[in-house]
C-alpha positions as CSV (number, residue, x, y, z in Angstrom):
1,M,0.7,-19.3,12.6
2,P,-2.2,-16.7,13.1
3,A,-2.7,-18.0,16.5
4,C,1.1,-16.8,17.2
5,E,-0.2,-13.5,16.1
6,L,1.8,-13.9,12.8
7,P,0.3,-12.8,9.5
8,V,0.3,-15.6,6.8
9,V,0.3,-15.8,3.2
10,V,-1.5,-18.4,1.7
11,S,-2.8,-19.8,-1.6
12,D,-6.5,-20.0,-2.8
13,A,-5.8,-23.7,-2.8
14,G,-7.6,-26.6,-0.9
15,G,-8.9,-25.3,2.8
16,L,-6.0,-22.9,3.1
17,P,-8.6,-19.7,2.6
18,E,-10.9,-21.0,5.2
19,V,-8.9,-20.0,7.9
20,V,-7.4,-16.4,6.4
21,V,-9.8,-13.4,6.1
22,D,-8.0,-11.7,3.1
23,G,-6.3,-8.5,3.8
24,K,-7.2,-8.7,7.9
25,T,-5.5,-11.6,9.1
26,G,-3.0,-12.3,6.0
27,Y,-3.0,-12.3,2.4
28,I,-4.6,-15.2,0.0
29,V,-3.0,-15.4,-3.1
30,P,-3.9,-17.5,-6.4
31,R,-2.3,-20.7,-6.4
32,N,0.6,-21.1,-9.3
33,N,1.4,-17.3,-8.6
34,P,4.7,-16.6,-7.0
35,E,5.1,-13.4,-8.0
36,E,1.8,-12.2,-6.2
37,A,2.8,-14.3,-2.8
38,A,6.6,-12.3,-3.0
39,N,4.8,-9.4,-3.0
40,K,2.5,-10.2,-0.5
41,I,5.2,-11.4,1.9
42,E,7.6,-8.2,0.7
43,I,4.6,-5.9,2.0
44,L,4.4,-7.4,4.9
45,V,8.3,-7.7,5.9
46,N,8.2,-3.9,5.0
47,D,5.5,-2.5,7.0
48,E,5.7,-3.5,10.9
49,Y,2.4,-2.1,11.7
50,L,0.7,-4.1,9.3
51,R,2.0,-7.5,10.7
52,R,1.3,-6.6,14.0
53,Q,-2.5,-5.4,13.0
54,M,-2.7,-8.7,11.0
55,G,-1.2,-11.0,13.5
56,E,-3.4,-9.7,16.3
57,A,-6.6,-10.0,14.3
58,G,-5.2,-13.6,13.0
59,R,-4.9,-14.6,16.9
60,K,-8.2,-13.0,17.7
61,F,-10.0,-14.6,14.5
62,V,-8.5,-18.3,15.7
63,L,-9.5,-18.2,19.4
64,E,-13.2,-16.8,18.2
65,N,-13.8,-19.3,15.3
66,Y,-11.5,-22.4,16.0
67,E,-11.2,-22.3,19.9
68,W,-11.9,-25.7,21.2
69,K,-14.8,-25.0,23.9
70,S,-16.1,-22.6,21.3
71,N,-16.4,-25.0,18.8
72,A,-18.0,-27.4,20.9
73,D,-20.5,-24.6,21.8
74,K,-21.6,-24.4,18.6
75,M,-21.3,-28.1,18.0
76,E,-24.1,-28.3,20.7
77,K,-26.2,-25.5,19.4
78,L,-26.5,-27.1,16.1
79,Y,-27.2,-30.2,17.4
80,Q,-29.9,-28.8,19.6
81,E,-31.6,-26.9,16.8
82,V,-31.4,-30.2,14.8
83,A,-33.2,-32.1,17.4
84,D,-35.8,-29.4,18.0
85,T,-36.5,-29.5,14.6
86,Y,-37.1,-32.9,14.1
87,R,-39.3,-32.8,17.1
88,R,-41.5,-30.3,15.5
89,E,-41.7,-32.2,12.1
90,R,-43.0,-35.4,13.8
């Protein structure tokens, strides 16, 4: 959803927190705490400006960190660094 410019409310379970910057692109709430999740959703429902801000920040975060070309470039750089380190240590 962040790529669609929508803020998200996720639990702190599994890998979900990895794609959310708490308080900037959405909210991360404790697992098994529906009251906190409902509170964060209510905040977003009632604050259009905050929704837009978080949505735009979420899209930017996704494009900068999860866009295919960007990930491929990061992986290429990582592989190059590993290869360079290997060559130096030989």
